[in-house]
C-alpha positions in Angstrom: -81.7 332.3 -83.9 -80.8 330.2 -80.9 -82.9 327.4 -82.3 -81.2 327.5 -85.6 -77.8 327.5 -84.0 -78.6 324.5 -81.9 -79.9 322.7 -84.9 -76.7 323.5 -86.8 -74.6 322.3 -84.0 -76.6 319.1 -83.8 -76.1 318.5 -87.5 -72.4 319.1 -87.3 -72.1 316.7 -84.3 -74.1 314.0 -86.1 -71.9 314.3 -89.2 -68.8 314.0 -87.1 -70.2 311.0 -85.2 -71.1 309.4 -88.6 -67.6 309.9 -89.9 -66.1 308.3 -86.8 -68.5 305.4 -87.0 -67.6 304.8 -90.7 -63.9 304.9 -89.8 -64.4 302.5 -87.0 -66.5 300.2 -89.2 -63.8 300.1 -91.9 -61.2 299.3 -89.2 -63.5 296.5 -87.9 -63.8 295.0 -91.4 -60.0 295.1 -91.9 -59.5 293.5 -88.5 -62.1 290.8 -89.2 -60.4 290.1 -92.6 -57.1 289.7 -90.7 -58.7 287.3 -88.3 -60.2 285.2 -91.0 -57.0 285.2 -93.1 -54.9 284.4 -90.1 -57.2 281.5 -89.2 -56.9 280.1 -92.7 -53.1 280.5 -92.8 -52.8 279.0 -89.3 -54.8 275.9 -90.4 -52.7 275.5 -93.6 -49.4 275.9 -91.7 -50.6 273.4 -89.1 -51.4 270.9 -91.8 -47.9 271.5 -93.4 -46.3 271.0 -89.9 -48.1 267.7 -89.4 -47.1 266.5 -92.9 -43.5 267.5 -92.3 -43.5 265.8 -88.8 -45.0 262.6 -90.4 -42.3 262.6 -93.1 -39.7 263.1 -90.4 -41.0 260.2 -88.4 -41.2 257.9 -91.4 -37.6 258.8 -92.3 -36.4 258.3 -88.7 -38.1 254.8 -88.7 -36.5 254.0 -92.0 -33.1 255.0 -90.6 -33.6 252.8 -87.5 -34.7 249.9 -89.6 -31.7 250.2 -91.9 -29.3 250.5 -88.9 -30.9 247.5 -87.2 -30.7 245.5 -90.4 -27.1 246.2 -91.3 -25.0 243.1 -92.1 -22.9 241.7 -89.3 -19.2 242.3 -89.5 -17.6 239.2 -91.1 -14.2 237.6 -91.1 -13.7 236.8 -94.8 -10.8 234.5 -93.9 -12.8 232.4 -91.5 -13.0 229.6 -94.0 -9.3 229.4 -94.6 -7.9 226.0 -93.7 -4.5 224.4 -93.6 -3.3 222.8 -96.8 -0.6 220.8 -95.1 -2.5 217.6 -95.7 -2.0 218.0 -99.4 1.7 217.5 -98.9 2.7 213.9 -98.5 5.8 212.0 -97.6 7.5 210.8 -100.7 10.3 208.9 -99.0 8.5 205.7 -99.7 9.1 206.2 -103.4 12.9 206.4 -102.8 15.3 203.5 -102.7 18.9 202.8 -103.4 19.1 201.0 -106.7 22.8 200.3 -106.3 22.2 198.4 -103.1 21.6 195.2 -104.9 24.6 195.3 -107.1 26.5 192.0 -106.9 29.6 190.4 -108.2 29.2 188.8 -111.6 30.2 185.2 -110.7 28.4 183.5 -113.5 31.1 184.3 -116.0 33.8 182.8 -113.6 31.7 179.7 -113.2 31.3 179.3 -116.9 35.0 179.9 -117.3 35.8 177.1 -114.8 33.4 174.7 -116.5 34.8 175.4 -119.9 38.3 175.1 -118.7 37.6 171.7 -117.3 35.9 170.6 -120.5 38.7 171.9 -122.6 41.3 170.2 -120.5 39.5 166.9 -120.6 39.1 167.1 -124.4 42.7 167.9 -124.8 43.8 165.0 -122.7 41.6 162.7 -124.6 43.0 163.9 -127.9 46.6 163.5 -126.6 45.9 160.0 -125.4 44.4 159.1 -128.8 47.4 160.5 -130.7 50.1 159.3 -128.3 51.4 162.9 -127.7 53.6 163.6 -124.7 52.3 165.0 -121.4 54.2 168.3 -121.9 52.4 168.9 -125.2 49.1 168.2 -123.5 49.8 170.7 -120.7 50.8 173.4 -123.2 47.6 172.9 -125.2 45.5 173.0 -122.0 47.1 176.2 -120.8 46.5 177.9 -124.2 42.9 176.8 -124.2 42.5 178.1 -120.6 44.0 181.5 -121.5 41.5 181.9 -124.4 38.6 181.0 -122.2 39.7 183.5 -119.6 39.6 186.3 -122.1 36.1 185.5 -123.1 34.9 185.1 -119.5 36.5 188.4 -118.6 34.7 190.2 -121.4 31.4 188.7 -120.5 31.9 189.6 -116.8 32.7 193.2 -117.7 29.6 193.5 -119.8 27.4 192.0 -117.1 28.8 194.5 -114.5 28.3 197.4 -116.9 24.7 196.3 -117.7 23.9 196.1 -114.0 25.3 199.6 -113.3 23.3 201.0 -116.2 20.1 199.3 -114.9 20.7 200.9 -111.5 21.4 204.3 -113.0 18.2 204.0 -115.1 16.2 203.1 -112.0 17.6 206.0 -110.1 16.8 208.4 -112.9 13.3 207.1 -113.1 12.8 207.3 -109.4 14.0 210.9 -109.4 11.6 211.8 -112.2 8.7 210.2 -110.4 9.5 212.0 -107.1 10.0 215.3 -109.0 6.6 214.9 -110.7 4.9 214.2 -107.4 6.5 217.3 -105.9 5.3 219.4 -108.9 1.8 218.1 -108.6 1.7 218.7 -104.9 3.0 222.3 -105.5 0.3 222.9 -108.0 -2.4 221.6 -105.7 -1.2 223.6 -102.7 -0.8 226.8 -104.8 -4.3 226.4 -106.4 -5.8 225.7 -103.0 -4.2 228.9 -101.6 -5.5 230.8 -104.7 -9.1 229.5 -104.2 -9.1 230.3 -100.5 -7.8 233.8 -101.2 -10.3 234.4 -103.9 -13.1 233.2 -101.7 -12.0 235.6 -98.9 -11.7 238.5 -101.3 -15.2 237.8 -102.7 -16.7 237.8 -99.3 -15.0 241.0 -98.4 -16.2 242.6 -101.7 -19.8 241.6 -101.0 -19.6 242.9 -97.4 -18.2 246.2 -98.5 -20.7 246.6 -101.3 -23.6 245.9 -98.9 -22.1 248.2 -96.3 -21.7 251.1 -98.9 -25.3 250.6 -100.0 -26.6 250.6 -96.4 -24.6 253.7 -95.6 -26.0 255.4 -98.7 -29.6 254.6 -97.7 -29.0 255.6 -94.1 -27.5 259.0 -95.2 -30.4 259.6 -97.6 -33.0 258.9 -95.0 -31.2 261.0 -92.4 -31.2 263.9 -94.9 -35.0 263.3 -95.3 -35.4 263.2 -91.5 -33.5 266.4 -91.1 -35.4 268.1 -93.9 -38.7 267.1 -92.4 -37.6 268.5 -89.0 -36.7 271.8 -90.6 -39.9 272.0 -92.5 -41.9 271.1 -89.4 -40.1 273.9 -87.4 -40.7 276.4 -90.2 -44.4 275.5 -90.5 -44.8 275.7 -86.7 -43.2 279.2 -86.7 -45.5 280.4 -89.5 -48.5 278.8 -87.8 -47.6 280.6 -84.5 -47.3 283.9 -86.4 -50.7 283.4 -88.0 -52.2 282.5 -84.7 -50.7 285.6 -83.2 -52.2 287.6 -86.1 -55.6 286.1 -85.2 -55.4 287.4 -81.7 -54.2 290.8 -83.0 -57.2 291.0 -85.3 -59.6 290.0 -82.6 -58.1 292.7 -80.4 -58.5 295.2 -83.2 -62.2 294.2 -83.7 -62.8 294.5 -80.0 -61.1 297.9 -80.0 -63.2 299.0 -82.9 -66.4 297.9 -81.3 -65.5 299.7 -78.1 -64.7 302.9 -80.1 -68.0 302.6 -81.9 -69.9 302.2 -78.6 -68.0 305.1 -77.1 -68.7 307.3 -80.2 -72.4 306.4 -80.1 -72.5 307.2 -76.4 -70.9 310.6 -76.9 -73.3 311.4 -79.7 -76.3 310.5 -77.5 -75.1 312.9 -74.7 -74.7 315.8 -77.1 -78.1 315.2 -78.4 
């Protein structure tokens, strides 16, 4: 009976030891699986971290390149010049057309000559007819009065014509000066418009380039920031996976120790 009881006890102990061994073996398999899975995940996350870091560095280099290559600040009005040389002195075109007005003496001279001729003719006629000296004087005076009227009319016409010529010359001069002023005003105004348009065009080009550069810089800064965030997230996941590897290794070691301990206890009971 004692032998049977001992055998039964041995069988029960062996069964218990086997159950413990199976449990430890399953735990070891689970731990090993965790170690392998953690190693695979750690490698993947490390690769993702490296890719994110590379993308971040590329974006950072692009940002620096864009910032270094930005257009220099310009002065769009640097090319503006004075237009004063387009205005000229027009005083040389001006004169006093009435300055040369003179006294119409030609009519008076003609009058004197005609009076002398008339008087001479009258005297000749009187001598030939035997008329008295009083009659000759009366005829000469009448002829002289007639010539005076004609001469006065001619003199007035000459004076009027000279005044009209002076007035016409003055009007023409004023028209020429006015036209020159108008042309100068157009030239100066057009010059100012061209300079203003050129400055505005340069300013537009600069602002457009500046907006484009700022947009590119902002885009690449966003890419750099996103790369940094992805790198940090991948590093965190890799670290977690690496920690899981060590946890799994510890579990495997613990399982092996338990198996060895169980085997040792079973051997002692035997």
